[in-house]
C-alpha angles and dihedrals in degrees: 000000000000114000102163133057129206131180114220119212123219093257090058091051088053091049089050089057099041100037141038108229098064093043090050092051093050093046093046096049102033091101094056102029127053108222119204136182132184115249088239091055092051089050092047092052091049091049093054092043090051097046125020101016098044090052096041093048096033091238122164118221089236087065103045102029097069090048091049092049090049091054092048089053089064095043126072111227116218110213119236092239090060093050093049090085089064097039100102093045092047093046091051089056097047103028096099090058112028118336090194088072091068098107094066091046090049091051091050091049092047093049096034092230140115130271125237107216144137091210111111090203088081094061110101094019093116099255127098114257132197128195125210090256092062108019094098088068087064096038096049095046098090 
C-alpha cells in the first residue's frame, strides 16, 4: 500500500537511467511510495538522454531506453493538461529562478507532496524538496 507521494524531477529520472543509486531507491520504495513526474519532465529527461547525454557518454539507445522505460513503469506521469490548473501558481513560485521548472512545482502543489531534485532552483519555491543524499529519510519514514 502506498502512503506517501513524491514528485520526481527530470534530473532524477536521468540519474535513475545513468546511475544505480537513484534507480535502486525507486525500485526499493515503489511499493510504499507513489512516485510521480510531470509529462514535461519525462519529455525533458528523454530529450537529454537522446541528445546531449547519449553523445557525451557514448551511450546507445538500446542501452538506456529499456532502463528509462522500466523507470517510467514505476512512475505515474501527470499529463500537462492536468497541471495547467496550477501553472500560474507554480510559475509565480519559481519564476525568479527558472520558470521552465514550473511543471514539477505544479505537480507538487497539486499532490501536496515534496519534489525529489538536484536542481537548486527549487529551493525557496514553497514546496518541500529532497535531494538524493537525503531522500531516503523521507522514503523510509512510513
